[in-house]
C-alpha positions in Angstrom: -29.7 8.1 106.6 -31.8 8.0 103.2 -30.7 9.6 100.2 -33.0 10.7 97.6 -32.2 10.7 93.9 -32.4 13.6 92.0 -35.0 13.5 89.2 -33.7 12.8 85.5 -33.5 16.1 83.4 -35.6 16.0 80.4 -33.9 15.7 77.2 -33.5 18.9 75.2 -35.5 19.8 72.2 -32.7 19.7 69.9 -31.6 16.4 71.4 -35.3 15.1 70.6 -35.6 16.3 67.2 -32.2 14.5 66.4 -33.7 11.2 67.8 -36.8 11.6 65.7 -34.8 12.6 62.8 -32.8 9.4 63.1 -35.9 7.2 63.9 -37.5 8.5 60.7 -34.3 8.0 58.5 -34.1 4.8 59.6 -37.7 3.7 58.8 -37.0 5.1 55.5 -34.0 3.3 55.0 -35.7 -0.1 56.0 -38.4 0.7 53.7 -36.2 1.0 50.7 -34.4 -2.1 51.6 -37.3 -4.0 51.8 -38.6 -2.8 48.2 -34.7 -3.6 46.7 -35.1 -7.1 48.3 -38.4 -7.6 46.7 -37.5 -5.7 43.2 -34.2 -7.8 42.7 -35.9 -11.4 42.5 -39.0 -10.2 40.7 -36.9 -8.2 37.9 -34.7 -11.2 37.5 -37.2 -13.8 37.1 -39.9 -11.8 35.1 -36.8 -10.9 32.3 -35.3 -14.6 32.4 -39.3 -15.8 31.9 -39.7 -13.2 28.9 -36.3 -14.4 27.2 -37.7 -18.0 27.5 -40.9 -17.6 26.2 -39.4 -15.6 23.3 -37.0 -18.8 22.7 -40.2 -21.0 22.9 -42.1 -19.0 20.5 -39.8 -19.0 17.5 -40.0 -15.2 16.7 -37.2 -13.9 15.0 -35.9 -10.5 13.5 -35.5 -12.4 10.1 -39.4 -13.3 10.2 -39.8 -9.6 10.6 -37.5 -8.2 8.1 -37.5 -10.8 5.6 -41.0 -12.2 5.7 -42.1 -15.8 5.8 -40.8 -16.8 2.8 -37.2 -16.3 3.6 -34.6 -19.2 3.3 -32.9 -20.7 6.1 -29.5 -19.2 5.1 -31.1 -15.6 5.2 -32.7 -16.2 8.7 -29.4 -17.8 9.9 -27.5 -14.7 8.6 -29.9 -12.2 10.0 -30.0 -13.6 13.4 -26.3 -14.1 13.4 -26.2 -10.1 13.1 -28.4 -9.7 16.0 -26.6 -12.3 18.1 -29.1 -14.5 18.3 -26.8 -17.6 17.5 -25.3 -17.3 20.9 -26.2 -19.5 23.7 -29.6 -18.5 25.6 -27.7 -17.5 28.8 -24.9 -15.4 27.1 -27.5 -13.4 25.5 -29.5 -13.0 28.7 -26.5 -11.9 30.4 -25.7 -9.2 27.7 -29.0 -7.8 27.8 -29.2 -7.5 31.6 -25.7 -5.9 31.5 -27.0 -3.3 29.0 -30.4 -2.7 30.9 -28.1 -2.0 34.1 -26.6 0.8 31.9 -29.8 2.1 30.7 -29.7 0.3 27.4 -32.8 -1.4 26.1 -31.4 -2.5 22.9 -32.6 -1.8 19.3 -35.9 -2.5 17.9 -36.2 -5.6 15.5 -39.0 -3.7 13.3 -37.0 -0.7 12.4 -33.7 -0.7 14.2 -34.4 2.2 16.5 -33.1 2.4 20.0 -35.6 0.9 22.0 -35.2 3.8 25.0 -35.9 6.5 22.9 -38.9 5.1 21.6 -40.3 4.0 25.1 -39.3 7.7 26.4 -41.3 9.4 23.7 -44.5 7.3 24.4 -43.9 7.0 28.4 -43.8 11.1 28.5 -47.6 11.4 27.0 -48.8 8.0 29.4 -47.0 9.6 32.5 -48.6 12.9 31.6 -52.4 11.5 31.5 -51.7 9.3 34.4 -50.4 11.6 36.5 -53.3 14.1 36.1 -55.7 11.1 36.2 -54.5 10.1 39.5 -54.4 14.0 40.8 -58.1 14.2 39.8 -59.0 10.7 41.3 -56.9 11.3 44.5 -58.6 14.8 45.2 -62.5 13.7 44.3 -62.0 10.4 45.8 -60.7 11.8 49.0 -63.5 14.5 49.2 -66.3 12.1 48.4 -65.0 9.2 50.8 -64.2 11.9 53.5 -67.9 13.3 53.2 -69.4 9.9 53.2 -67.7 9.2 56.4 -68.4 12.2 58.1 -72.2 11.8 56.9 -72.4 8.0 57.3 -75.7 6.4 57.5 -77.6 9.7 56.0 -78.8 10.0 52.5 -75.4 11.8 51.8 -73.5 8.7 52.2 -76.3 6.8 50.4 -75.8 9.0 47.4 -72.2 8.7 47.3 -72.0 5.1 47.5 -74.3 4.8 44.7 -72.2 7.2 42.6 -69.1 5.2 43.1 -70.9 2.2 42.4 -72.0 3.3 39.0 -68.8 4.9 37.8 -66.6 2.0 38.8 -68.5 -0.3 36.5 -68.3 2.3 33.5 -65.1 1.2 31.1 -62.8 4.0 30.3 -63.3 3.8 26.9 -67.0 4.3 26.9 -66.5 7.5 29.2 -63.9 8.8 26.6 -66.0 8.3 24.0 -69.0 10.3 26.1 -66.6 12.8 27.1 -65.2 13.6 23.4 -69.1 13.5 22.1 -70.0 16.2 24.7 -67.2 18.5 25.8 -65.0 18.3 22.5 -67.6 17.9 19.6 -70.6 19.6 21.0 -69.2 22.2 23.5 -66.1 22.7 22.1 -64.2 23.1 25.4 -61.3 20.6 24.7 -59.4 19.1 21.7 -61.0 15.9 20.7 -57.6 14.3 20.1 -53.7 14.5 19.9 -51.2 15.6 22.2 -48.7 18.6 22.7 -45.7 18.6 24.9 -45.6 20.7 27.9 -42.5 22.6 26.2 -44.7 24.1 23.9 -46.9 25.6 26.3 -48.7 24.7 29.6 -52.1 25.5 28.6 -52.4 23.5 25.3 -50.7 20.5 27.0 -53.5 20.8 30.0 -56.4 21.0 27.2 -55.3 17.7 25.5 -54.6 15.4 28.4 -57.6 16.7 30.4 -60.2 14.2 28.8 -58.1 11.3 28.6 -57.2 11.9 32.3 -61.0 12.5 33.2 -61.6 8.9 31.2 -59.2 7.0 33.4 -59.8 8.8 36.8 -63.2 7.3 37.4 -62.0 4.2 38.5 -59.4 5.6 40.8 -62.0 7.9 42.3 -64.2 5.0 42.9 -61.5 2.6 44.8 -60.3 5.6 46.8 -63.7 7.0 48.0 -64.8 3.3 49.1 -61.5 2.6 50.6 -61.5 6.0 52.6 -64.9 5.9 53.6 -64.7 2.3 55.0 -61.4 2.9 57.0 -62.6 6.3 58.3 -65.9 4.7 59.7 -64.0 2.0 61.3 -61.3 4.5 62.8 -64.4 6.3 64.3 -65.3 3.1 66.3 -62.0 2.6 67.5 -61.4 3.4 71.7 -58.9 6.0 71.1 -61.7 8.1 69.5 -63.8 7.6 72.2 -61.4 8.5 74.7 -60.7 11.9 72.6 -64.3 12.8 72.8 -64.4 12.0 76.6 -61.4 14.4 77.0 -63.3 17.1 75.2 -61.2 17.3 72.2 -63.0 19.3 69.2 -64.7 17.0 66.3 -62.1 18.8 64.0 -59.3 17.8 65.8 -60.4 14.4 66.5 -60.9 14.0 62.8 -57.5 15.4 61.7 -55.4 14.1 64.1 -57.0 10.7 64.9 -59.2 9.3 62.5 -57.6 10.8 59.4 -54.0 9.7 60.0 -55.2 6.2 60.9 -57.9 5.6 58.1 -55.5 6.9 55.5 -53.4 3.4 55.1 -56.0 1.5 52.7 -56.5 4.2 50.5 -53.0 5.0 50.3 -52.3 1.5 49.6 -54.7 1.4 46.8 -52.9 4.3 45.1 -49.7 1.9 44.8 -51.4 -0.3 42.4 -53.4 2.2 40.6 -50.7 4.4 39.1 -48.6 1.7 37.1 -52.0 0.4 36.2 -53.2 3.7 34.7 -49.9 3.9 32.5 -50.2 0.4 31.2 -53.7 -0.1 31.2 -54.5 3.0 28.6 -54.1 1.3 25.3 -58.0 2.0 24.2 -57.9 5.4 25.6 -55.0 6.2 23.9 -56.6 5.0 20.4 -59.6 7.0 21.1 -57.9 10.3 21.8 -55.1 9.7 19.0 -52.2 9.4 21.6 -49.0 7.8 20.9 -48.4 6.5 24.4 -46.8 3.9 26.5 -49.7 1.4 26.0 -50.2 1.9 22.5 -46.5 1.4 21.9 -46.7 -1.7 24.1 -49.5 -3.2 22.0 -47.9 -2.5 18.6 -44.9 -3.9 19.7 -46.5 -7.1 20.9 -48.4 -7.5 17.6 -45.4 -6.9 15.5 -43.5 -9.6 17.6 -40.8 -7.0 18.3 -39.4 -9.2 21.3 -36.6 -6.4 22.1 -39.5 -3.8 22.4 -41.8 -5.8 24.5 -38.8 -6.7 27.1 -37.9 -3.1 27.3 -41.7 -2.3 28.1 -41.4 -5.1 30.5 -38.3 -3.5 32.3 -39.9 -0.2 32.5 -43.1 -1.7 33.7 -41.5 -3.1 36.6 -39.3 -0.1 37.6 -42.7 2.1 37.5 -44.5 -0.4 40.0 -41.5 -0.4 42.2 -40.7 2.9 42.4 -44.2 4.4 42.9 -45.0 1.4 45.6 -41.8 3.0 47.1 -43.0 6.3 47.1 -46.5 5.1 48.6 -44.7 3.0 51.4 -42.5 6.0 52.5 -45.5 8.3 52.7 -47.3 5.6 54.8 -44.2 5.3 57.2 -44.4 9.0 57.5 -48.2 9.4 57.9 -49.8 6.6 59.5 -49.3 6.4 63.4 -49.0 2.5 63.3 -46.0 2.7 61.1 -44.3 5.2 63.3 -44.5 2.7 65.7 -43.2 0.1 63.8 -46.2 -2.0 63.8 
């Protein structure tokens, strides 16, 4: 006598939803853990090297406050006030402890709190960089997608030529042209200055539009090229051929199969672009009269204000790690390969 086993019952939808939620949470926690594992040694090495270079450079707050003609006694007195007469490792340990509590120290130039000074400039730079990134992502994704959908046609060639041209245009040149045309001749935007968002969304947006446009060209070019290449490569994969054979519509093939598999390189590009926009906008900030993070970093370095430079380093590392973590989380959620653990 033979017996047959009853077929297994499918899991209820609620159980499947919980399982997917646990899997998604596990991927997110893994991504966070990897980012932290990278962040900690990079942070320690970068800050330690900065301290070592300061010791080797001979920079001192006494030189800034008293001038080059200061006597050795006066220099020793000022350095003792700043705690520079203590052993190097003790100074480094105290500074790291303060950083972990959100305290970046005081400026050698004027004694002001560095966290406050960086916060003022960072708000300006983050506003411009975020808007530049939004413009770059929207326009770059539109151009890259259109070029991929119209590949090998005149549209594809025109877009490729356009992004090649704007990729070699320096931001300060674009900024000067935008000021001359849109601000001076057409009076559409203010030519310089900054208005905080608390004083009105319209004035704030008007003041950051031109510098954001100047910085967005490089993002547009990189995103468009990366997305176009990855989408064209995705169209050549076997799963797309199988989807065509099954009779799926071109719209469904593009959004479900091609776009999700082709987003990875373009999103990875953004992980490097946003911190670069914040830190590499010194010339653009000069053109538009902005007291931003990049200008503060440049002024601090030229003045030999070591604590301010160290504060800039800490904030820069935090920006890079945070934004890359966000990009990695988005990649883990969007791309099918990440969801399969590939």
